[in-house]
C-alpha positions as CSV (number, residue, x, y, z in Angstrom):
1,M,112.7,-32.8,61.1
2,P,110.4,-35.8,61.5
3,Y,109.7,-36.3,65.2
4,N,107.7,-39.1,66.8
5,Q,106.4,-40.3,63.5
6,K,105.6,-43.8,62.2
7,F,106.6,-44.9,58.7
8,E,105.0,-48.1,57.5
9,Q,105.7,-50.1,54.3
10,V,107.6,-47.2,52.7
11,D,109.9,-48.3,49.8
12,F,113.1,-46.2,49.9
13,S,115.1,-48.8,48.0
14,G,117.7,-47.4,45.7
15,Q,116.8,-43.8,46.6
16,R,119.0,-41.1,48.0
17,L,117.3,-39.7,51.1
18,E,117.7,-36.1,51.9
19,R,119.8,-35.2,55.0
20,E,117.3,-35.2,57.8
21,E,117.2,-35.9,61.5
22,Y,114.6,-38.5,62.6
23,D,114.0,-38.3,66.3
24,N,112.0,-41.0,68.1
25,C,110.6,-42.4,64.9
26,E,109.4,-45.9,64.1
27,F,110.0,-47.6,60.8
28,V,107.9,-50.8,60.2
29,N,108.3,-53.0,57.1
30,C,110.2,-50.4,55.3
31,N,112.7,-51.1,52.5
32,F,116.0,-49.2,52.5
33,Q,117.8,-51.8,50.3
34,D,120.6,-50.1,48.3
35,A,119.4,-46.7,49.5
36,D,121.7,-43.8,50.2
37,I,121.1,-42.8,53.9
38,C,124.4,-41.0,54.2
39,T,124.6,-38.1,56.8
40,I,121.1,-38.8,58.1
41,E,120.7,-38.8,61.9
42,F,118.5,-41.4,63.6
43,I,118.0,-40.6,67.2
44,E,116.1,-43.0,69.5
45,C,114.4,-44.7,66.5
46,Q,113.1,-48.2,66.0
47,F,113.3,-50.3,62.9
48,K,111.0,-53.4,62.8
49,D,111.0,-55.9,59.9
50,C,112.9,-53.5,57.7
51,N,115.5,-54.3,55.0
52,L,118.6,-52.1,55.0
53,S,120.8,-54.4,53.1
54,N,123.6,-52.8,51.2
55,A,122.4,-49.3,52.2
56,L,125.1,-46.6,52.0
57,C,125.6,-45.2,55.5
58,K,128.7,-42.9,55.4
59,N,128.4,-40.5,58.3
60,T,125.0,-41.8,59.2
61,A,124.3,-41.3,62.9
62,F,122.6,-44.1,64.8
63,K,122.1,-42.8,68.3
64,D,120.3,-45.3,70.6
65,V,118.7,-47.1,67.6
66,E,116.9,-50.5,67.9
67,F,116.6,-53.0,65.0
68,E,114.2,-55.9,65.4
69,S,113.8,-58.7,62.9
70,C,115.7,-56.6,60.3
71,K,117.9,-57.5,57.4
72,L,121.1,-55.5,57.5
73,I,123.3,-57.5,55.1
74,G,126.6,-55.8,54.0
75,L,126.3,-52.6,56.0
76,A,129.5,-50.6,56.5
77,F,128.8,-49.6,60.1
78,N,132.5,-48.6,60.3
79,E,131.6,-45.6,58.0
80,C,128.9,-44.4,60.3
81,N,129.2,-41.3,62.5
82,S,130.7,-42.8,65.7
83,F,129.6,-40.0,68.0
84,L,127.1,-41.4,70.5
85,L,126.7,-44.5,68.4
86,Q,124.5,-47.0,70.2
87,L,122.9,-50.0,68.5
88,S,120.5,-52.7,69.6
89,F,119.9,-55.8,67.3
90,N,117.3,-58.4,68.1
91,E,116.8,-61.3,65.7
92,C,118.6,-59.5,62.8
93,Q,120.6,-60.7,59.9
94,L,123.9,-58.7,59.9
95,N,125.9,-61.0,57.6
96,F,128.9,-59.5,55.8
97,S,128.7,-56.2,57.7
98,N,131.7,-54.3,59.0
99,F,132.0,-53.1,62.6
100,S,135.7,-52.2,62.5
101,N,137.1,-49.3,64.5
102,L,133.9,-48.7,66.5
103,F,133.3,-48.0,70.1
104,L,130.2,-50.1,70.7
105,N,129.8,-50.0,74.5
106,G,126.1,-50.0,75.5
107,S,125.2,-51.8,72.3
108,S,123.6,-55.3,72.2
109,F,123.3,-58.2,69.7
110,N,120.6,-60.8,70.5
111,S,119.6,-63.8,68.5
112,S,121.2,-62.5,65.4
113,S,123.4,-63.9,62.6
114,L,126.7,-62.2,62.0
115,Y,128.2,-64.5,59.3
116,Q,131.5,-63.2,58.0
117,C,131.3,-59.9,59.8
118,H,134.5,-57.9,60.3
119,F,135.5,-56.7,63.7
120,A,138.9,-55.1,63.8
121,N,140.1,-52.6,66.4
122,S,136.6,-52.4,67.9
123,N,135.7,-51.8,71.5
124,F,132.9,-54.3,72.6
125,K,133.7,-54.0,76.3
126,G,130.7,-55.3,78.1
127,V,128.5,-55.6,75.0
128,S,125.7,-58.2,75.1
129,L,126.3,-60.9,72.5
130,N,123.5,-63.3,73.4
131,D,122.6,-66.3,71.2
132,C,124.4,-65.0,68.1
133,D,126.0,-67.0,65.2
134,F,129.5,-65.6,64.3
135,K,130.3,-68.2,61.5
136,G,133.3,-66.9,59.6
137,A,133.4,-63.6,61.5
138,I,136.8,-62.0,61.9
139,F,138.0,-60.6,65.3
140,E,141.2,-58.6,65.1
141,S,142.6,-56.5,68.0
142,C,139.2,-56.1,69.6
143,D,138.5,-55.2,73.3
144,L,136.0,-58.0,74.2
145,Q,136.4,-57.6,78.0
146,N,133.3,-58.6,80.0
147,C,131.5,-59.8,76.9
148,D,129.2,-62.8,77.2
149,F,129.6,-65.3,74.4
150,S,128.3,-68.2,76.5
151,N,125.1,-68.6,74.3
152,S,126.7,-67.7,71.0
153,I,128.2,-70.1,68.4
154,N,130.7,-70.5,65.6
155,F,133.1,-67.8,66.7
156,E,136.9,-68.1,66.3
157,I,138.7,-65.6,68.5
158,N,142.5,-65.6,69.0
159,P,143.1,-64.7,72.7
160,S,146.6,-63.4,71.9
161,E,145.2,-60.8,69.4
162,N,142.1,-59.7,71.4
163,Q,141.4,-58.6,74.9
164,L,139.2,-61.2,76.7
165,K,139.5,-60.4,80.4
166,N,136.4,-61.6,82.2
167,A,134.7,-62.6,78.9
168,R,132.3,-65.5,79.4
169,F,132.3,-68.6,77.2
170,S,130.5,-72.0,77.4
171,K,132.6,-75.1,77.7
172,E,131.7,-76.0,74.1
173,G,132.6,-72.4,73.0
174,V,136.1,-72.7,74.3
175,L,137.0,-74.5,71.1
176,G,136.5,-71.3,69.2
177,L,139.4,-69.8,71.3
178,I,141.9,-72.4,70.3
179,Q,141.2,-72.9,66.6
180,H,144.3,-70.9,65.6
181,L,146.6,-73.2,67.5
182,P,148.6,-75.9,65.6
183,I,147.0,-78.7,67.6
184,K,144.5,-81.5,66.9
185,I,141.6,-82.1,69.2
186,V,140.3,-85.7,69.2
């Protein structure tokens, strides 16, 4: 079990990684693109400037894991092990990823792009969503109570299909809450 180790510029792309538990490890400039990281446990790990695009992550555990300036395009987070799942994204590309059916309390999304991500039946209650771009993202039956969208852009959220109690939006962002209505704003 790797503990408190630093991995730099390691190319795992297209490989199947052995089931391991990485505890308090740091991955810097590593390439996991198209890798099979299924059933691996990452506990209190940090990923910086890494590419995890299209990695297979069925039953992968991300417990208190931080991603900074990472490319995570097309990840099926909905297939991850949800026990103690806690994620922090800062300046990441998460486009085309799936966050459906997840309990993400304690997670944070900062200055990240989430184009065409899928959020269905997810619990984001109190999650930080600071300065994110949700262009084309789908929100269906989500608990978004106490979320702060005030600095985020391009979201379209139907208030009748999602829980928004005490969620915060900018005046400009309110348009993203009424896009589904059969009205014209001039």
